[in-house]
Backbone as CSV, one residue per row, in Angstrom:
resi,resn,N_x,N_y,N_z,CA_x,CA_y,CA_z,C_x,C_y,C_z
1,UNK,176.664,12.598,79.102,175.432,13.260,78.690,174.792,13.922,79.898
2,UNK,174.488,15.182,79.799,173.845,15.906,80.885,172.355,15.594,80.895
3,UNK,171.842,15.354,82.097,170.417,15.088,82.237,169.984,15.473,83.641
4,UNK,168.672,15.545,83.823,168.108,15.716,85.160,166.971,14.696,85.304
5,UNK,166.665,14.349,86.542,165.540,13.458,86.813,164.402,14.320,87.347
6,UNK,163.223,14.158,86.769,162.079,14.975,87.152,160.858,14.076,87.313
7,UNK,160.118,14.289,88.406,158.871,13.562,88.634,157.720,14.516,88.345
8,UNK,156.740,14.034,87.603,155.646,14.898,87.162,154.327,14.153,87.316
9,UNK,153.322,14.869,87.832,151.972,14.302,87.919,151.410,14.115,86.511
10,UNK,150.347,13.337,86.412,149.663,13.155,85.126,149.224,14.521,84.603
11,UNK,149.242,14.675,83.286,148.767,15.923,82.685,148.130,15.636,81.338
12,UNK,147.309,16.579,80.902,146.504,16.427,79.684,147.170,17.149,78.530
13,UNK,147.203,16.471,77.392,147.657,17.109,76.163,146.524,17.055,75.140
14,UNK,146.551,18.010,74.203,145.624,17.966,73.073,146.430,18.175,71.804
15,UNK,146.010,17.511,70.742,146.730,17.649,69.489,146.223,16.680,68.441
16,UNK,147.108,16.371,67.515,146.796,15.429,66.442,147.670,14.201,66.632
17,UNK,147.228,13.079,66.092,148.022,11.857,66.245,148.043,11.063,64.948
18,UNK,149.030,10.191,64.880,149.135,9.224,63.783,149.609,7.916,64.391
19,UNK,149.188,6.791,63.806,149.665,5.509,64.328,151.167,5.365,64.102
20,UNK,151.822,4.715,65.059,153.243,4.389,64.917,153.380,2.924,64.549
21,UNK,154.443,2.636,63.843,154.742,1.287,63.391,155.666,0.614,64.408
22,UNK,155.468,-0.677,64.617,156.373,-1.429,65.488,157.787,-1.449,64.883
23,UNK,157.888,-1.307,63.573,159.172,-1.220,62.875,159.631,0.235,62.970
24,UNK,160.516,0.501,63.933,160.886,1.869,64.311,161.372,2.700,63.117
25,UNK,162.131,2.098,62.227,162.675,2.837,61.078,161.573,3.504,60.248
26,UNK,160.415,2.860,60.135,159.306,3.432,59.359,158.835,4.758,59.954
27,UNK,158.939,4.887,61.273,158.478,6.099,61.941,159.372,7.298,61.630
28,UNK,160.626,7.039,61.258,161.539,8.130,60.909,161.130,8.813,59.607
29,UNK,160.188,8.205,58.891,159.629,8.851,57.702,158.268,9.478,58.015
30,UNK,157.433,8.770,58.762,156.074,9.214,59.065,156.084,10.488,59.919
31,UNK,156.871,10.496,60.983,156.827,11.597,61.946,157.295,12.923,61.341
32,UNK,158.443,12.987,60.643,158.832,14.281,60.050,157.795,14.809,59.051
33,UNK,157.160,13.919,58.282,156.121,14.338,57.340,154.916,14.908,58.086
34,UNK,154.593,14.286,59.203,153.479,14.753,60.022,153.741,16.188,60.516
35,UNK,154.964,16.456,60.946,155.326,17.811,61.400,155.249,18.802,60.237
36,UNK,155.771,18.420,59.085,155.724,19.318,57.919,154.283,19.683,57.577
37,UNK,153.408,18.683,57.570,151.998,18.920,57.254,151.349,19.833,58.300
38,UNK,151.672,19.606,59.584,151.069,20.391,60.666,151.509,21.853,60.607
39,UNK,152.739,22.102,60.162,153.206,23.482,59.974,152.462,24.101,58.791
40,UNK,152.411,23.361,57.689,151.831,23.887,56.444,150.339,24.191,56.578
41,UNK,149.603,23.350,57.311,148.148,23.538,57.366,147.668,24.374,58.559
42,UNK,148.609,24.945,59.339,148.232,25.843,60.423,147.961,25.175,61.763
43,UNK,148.075,23.857,61.826,147.812,23.136,63.085,148.760,23.595,64.192
44,UNK,150.024,23.775,63.867,151.015,24.176,64.878,150.623,25.521,65.492
45,UNK,150.228,26.482,64.650,149.814,27.801,65.148,148.618,27.675,66.096
46,UNK,147.619,26.868,65.705,146.429,26.691,66.543,146.801,26.083,67.892
47,UNK,147.643,25.039,67.842,148.041,24.376,69.083,148.825,25.327,69.985
48,UNK,149.755,26.072,69.407,150.581,26.989,70.199,149.705,27.976,70.970
49,UNK,148.598,28.389,70.362,147.693,29.316,71.011,146.878,28.703,72.139
50,UNK,146.882,27.382,72.252,146.093,26.694,73.279,146.940,26.214,74.459
51,UNK,148.242,26.359,74.354,149.159,25.918,75.400,148.916,26.767,76.650
52,UNK,148.591,26.114,77.784,148.335,26.916,78.987,148.798,26.263,80.291
53,UNK,149.455,25.132,80.206,149.981,24.487,81.419,151.352,23.893,81.117
54,UNK,152.212,23.744,82.150,153.515,23.103,81.897,153.275,21.680,81.410
55,UNK,153.980,21.222,80.561,155.194,21.558,79.857,154.920,22.636,78.803
56,UNK,155.634,23.718,78.851,155.441,24.779,77.875,156.347,24.525,76.673
57,UNK,155.743,24.325,75.550,156.463,24.028,74.316,155.606,23.121,73.467
58,UNK,155.962,22.999,72.201,155.298,22.014,71.346,155.811,20.642,71.739
59,UNK,154.925,19.684,71.784,155.286,18.346,72.248,155.174,17.329,71.121
60,UNK,156.148,16.454,71.055,156.059,15.250,70.247,155.998,14.094,71.226
61,UNK,154.878,13.401,71.296,154.668,12.376,72.317,154.493,11.019,71.642
62,UNK,155.378,10.084,71.983,155.286,8.714,71.469,154.647,7.839,72.528
63,UNK,153.367,7.546,72.334,152.623,6.717,73.283,152.691,5.280,72.796
64,UNK,153.609,4.525,73.375,153.862,3.144,72.935,153.806,2.238,74.156
65,UNK,152.614,1.750,74.465,152.539,0.814,75.586,151.928,-0.497,75.120
66,UNK,151.831,-1.428,76.040,151.383,-2.774,75.671,149.872,-2.862,75.443
67,UNK,149.112,-1.911,76.004,147.650,-2.033,75.979,146.993,-1.432,74.747
68,UNK,147.627,-0.428,74.123,146.944,0.319,73.066,147.774,0.345,71.781
69,UNK,147.105,0.731,70.696,147.788,1.003,69.428,148.834,2.088,69.672
70,UNK,150.042,1.899,69.167,151.081,2.918,69.306,150.684,4.154,68.518
71,UNK,150.887,5.333,69.122,150.538,6.596,68.470,151.619,7.632,68.715
72,UNK,151.733,8.547,67.759,152.595,9.718,67.917,151.703,10.950,67.894
73,UNK,151.854,11.788,68.899,151.065,13.019,69.000,151.944,14.237,68.754
74,UNK,151.437,15.192,68.005,151.952,16.556,68.002,150.931,17.314,68.824
75,UNK,151.377,17.877,69.960,150.403,18.356,70.931,150.978,19.477,71.788
76,UNK,150.115,19.999,72.652,150.516,20.929,73.699,149.807,20.519,74.988
77,UNK,150.388,20.913,76.108,149.763,20.703,77.404,148.722,21.801,77.579
78,UNK,147.458,21.405,77.808,146.388,22.399,77.818,145.193,21.928,78.634
79,UNK,144.506,22.899,79.231,143.233,22.626,79.909,142.059,23.031,79.031
80,UNK,142.340,23.639,77.882,141.284,24.161,77.007,140.587,23.033,76.243
81,UNK,139.308,23.248,75.995,138.523,22.285,75.223,138.547,22.683,73.751
82,UNK,138.666,21.693,72.873,138.630,21.956,71.440,138.276,20.660,70.739
83,UNK,137.153,20.646,70.033,136.678,19.435,69.368,137.555,19.014,68.201
84,UNK,138.362,19.939,67.708,139.208,19.662,66.548,140.378,18.736,66.903
85,UNK,140.768,18.708,68.187,141.963,17.984,68.589,141.648,16.794,69.485
86,UNK,142.536,15.818,69.436,142.429,14.619,70.253,143.039,14.896,71.628
87,UNK,142.494,14.277,72.630,142.989,14.434,74.002,143.718,13.162,74.415
88,UNK,144.769,13.324,75.217,145.510,12.178,75.763,146.010,12.577,77.146
89,UNK,145.919,11.667,78.095,146.446,11.934,79.438,147.807,11.237,79.557
90,UNK,148.841,12.038,79.754,150.184,11.504,79.985,150.230,11.085,81.453
91,UNK,150.538,9.816,81.732,150.483,9.357,83.122,151.600,9.970,83.974
92,UNK,151.338,10.006,85.284,152.367,10.447,86.230,153.574,9.524,86.083
93,UNK,154.755,10.118,86.032,155.971,9.326,85.831,157.185,10.063,86.365
94,UNK,158.274,9.318,86.421,159.595,9.898,86.638,160.285,9.895,85.288
95,UNK,160.952,10.995,84.965,161.537,11.166,83.641,163.017,11.508,83.749
96,UNK,163.797,10.984,82.832,165.158,11.466,82.609,165.040,12.484,81.480
97,UNK,165.499,13.714,81.735,165.312,14.816,80.794,166.670,15.250,80.247
98,UNK,166.791,15.221,78.934,168.030,15.576,78.230,167.768,16.800,77.372
99,UNK,168.664,17.794,77.422,168.515,18.997,76.608,169.408,18.910,75.382
100,UNK,168.955,19.536,74.308,169.753,19.550,73.092,169.427,20.749,72.230
101,UNK,170.298,20.995,71.262,170.070,22.044,70.266,170.511,21.497,68.923
102,UNK,170.025,22.122,67.878,170.451,21.709,66.538,169.284,21.567,65.604
103,UNK,169.314,20.512,64.804,168.287,20.285,63.794,167.452,19.067,64.181
104,UNK,166.438,18.783,63.374,165.609,17.603,63.646,166.432,16.317,63.614
105,UNK,167.463,16.273,62.795,168.341,15.093,62.749,169.090,14.929,64.067
106,UNK,169.480,16.061,64.701,170.218,15.960,65.957,169.327,15.419,67.079
107,UNK,168.025,15.631,66.983,167.098,15.062,67.970,167.131,13.543,67.858
108,UNK,167.017,13.035,66.643,167.041,11.584,66.437,168.372,10.995,66.912
109,UNK,169.466,11.705,66.675,170.781,11.235,67.109,170.863,11.202,68.639
110,UNK,170.356,12.239,69.309,170.372,12.257,70.769,169.507,11.121,71.322
111,UNK,168.337,10.892,70.726,167.490,9.786,71.178,168.230,8.457,71.052
112,UNK,168.921,8.261,69.948,169.669,7.024,69.743,170.750,6.867,70.819
113,UNK,171.470,7.953,71.109,172.531,7.902,72.119,171.971,7.628,73.517
114,UNK,170.819,8.210,73.835,170.199,7.966,75.149,169.935,6.473,75.316
115,UNK,169.344,5.861,74.293,168.964,4.447,74.365,170.184,3.528,74.344
116,UNK,171.159,3.837,73.498,172.295,2.911,73.334,173.436,3.167,74.307
117,UNK,173.630,4.427,74.751,174.763,4.744,75.615,174.363,4.999,77.066
118,UNK,173.369,5.878,77.276,173.041,6.278,78.641,172.243,5.215,79.385
119,UNK,171.155,4.744,78.786,170.231,3.851,79.488,170.900,2.575,80.025
120,UNK,171.739,1.885,79.238,172.310,0.629,79.738,173.190,0.786,80.989
121,UNK,173.764,1.961,81.211,174.683,2.151,82.335,174.141,3.108,83.398
122,UNK,172.881,3.525,83.260,172.336,4.606,84.094,171.814,4.158,85.451
123,UNK,171.525,2.871,85.612,170.841,2.426,86.824,169.326,2.549,86.707
124,UNK,168.860,2.980,85.517,167.422,3.106,85.258,167.043,2.177,84.114
125,UNK,165.741,1.916,84.014,165.203,1.227,82.848,163.932,1.941,82.420
126,UNK,163.506,1.626,81.206,162.302,2.254,80.651,161.098,1.966,81.524
127,UNK,160.282,2.984,81.751,159.001,2.805,82.439,157.902,2.735,81.373
128,UNK,156.744,2.275,81.763,155.619,2.145,80.837,154.874,3.476,80.742
129,UNK,155.484,4.420,80.042,154.891,5.743,79.827,155.453,6.279,78.513
130,UNK,154.855,7.338,77.966,155.319,7.845,76.673,156.681,8.541,76.748
131,UNK,157.416,8.474,75.650,158.578,9.351,75.439,158.030,10.689,74.978
132,UNK,158.746,11.770,75.316,158.293,13.082,74.854,159.476,13.895,74.330
133,UNK,159.197,14.629,73.279,160.121,15.652,72.792,159.439,16.976,73.114
134,UNK,160.154,17.896,73.741,159.602,19.216,74.053,160.387,20.231,73.242
135,UNK,159.701,20.899,72.330,160.359,21.883,71.460,160.206,23.265,72.078
136,UNK,161.298,23.772,72.640,161.297,25.075,73.309,161.424,26.195,72.286
137,UNK,162.225,25.951,71.249,162.334,26.852,70.099,162.195,25.957,68.885
138,UNK,161.042,25.994,68.197,160.754,25.003,67.165,161.424,25.242,65.818
139,UNK,162.239,26.284,65.679,162.914,26.527,64.404,163.679,25.266,63.985
140,UNK,163.306,24.653,62.843,163.901,23.356,62.484,165.412,23.407,62.246
141,UNK,165.968,24.564,61.959,167.416,24.649,61.722,168.196,25.037,62.980
142,UNK,167.495,25.537,64.001,168.164,25.959,65.227,167.275,25.616,66.418
143,UNK,166.864,24.365,66.477,165.910,23.933,67.494,166.561,23.880,68.874
144,UNK,165.760,24.220,69.892,166.120,23.960,71.278,165.057,23.007,71.783
145,UNK,165.484,21.906,72.363,164.520,20.883,72.726,164.977,20.116,73.956
146,UNK,164.035,19.375,74.521,164.327,18.423,75.580,163.718,17.086,75.170
147,UNK,164.385,16.027,75.549,163.856,14.679,75.355,163.569,14.127,76.747
148,UNK,162.323,13.719,76.958,161.873,13.174,78.235,161.667,11.672,78.074
149,UNK,162.462,10.873,78.788,162.376,9.416,78.739,161.811,8.936,80.080
150,UNK,160.714,8.165,80.072,160.157,7.675,81.339,161.046,6.577,81.911
151,UNK,161.383,6.692,83.192,162.312,5.731,83.788,161.845,5.265,85.152
152,UNK,162.323,4.094,85.529,162.222,3.596,86.902,163.598,3.056,87.276
153,UNK,163.895,3.058,88.565,165.168,2.511,89.039,165.206,1.016,88.747
154,UNK,166.375,0.552,88.270,166.539,-0.889,88.058,166.516,-1.607,89.373
155,UNK,165.876,-2.760,89.363,165.870,-3.595,90.574,167.192,-4.363,90.626
156,UNK,167.781,-4.401,91.805,169.091,-5.077,91.957,168.962,-6.571,91.840
């Protein structure tokens, strides 16, 4: 699997969120519905117009840490103020970044492979930061995307 390691300072995202379930399988129903609704009601268009800082693209951010309620954000990286959207600060982290193309199902498949195949043999482990999906071309049938997994070097 091709990947790169990237270190990024903390950055601000704005968007909409929904709670995530500790039972991961349930999220495979909630999240796609959330995207469908956001496309249908114009949220995606509004967010796209507010994107003004890297990471450039629509973001799917899974904020799952020990301190807070798990949430999934559909968001963009932005410095703009907007009362309609929720704000979240993505902490500074080191990320393993994987690129992919295909459909929304292929994103889920790549995420599964990263966790089951790459992570156990990579020399890295999960860091306490959100996972991110970056949609470079959001067309659901011909998507171009990156998956950002927060990592730290395994201690020997």
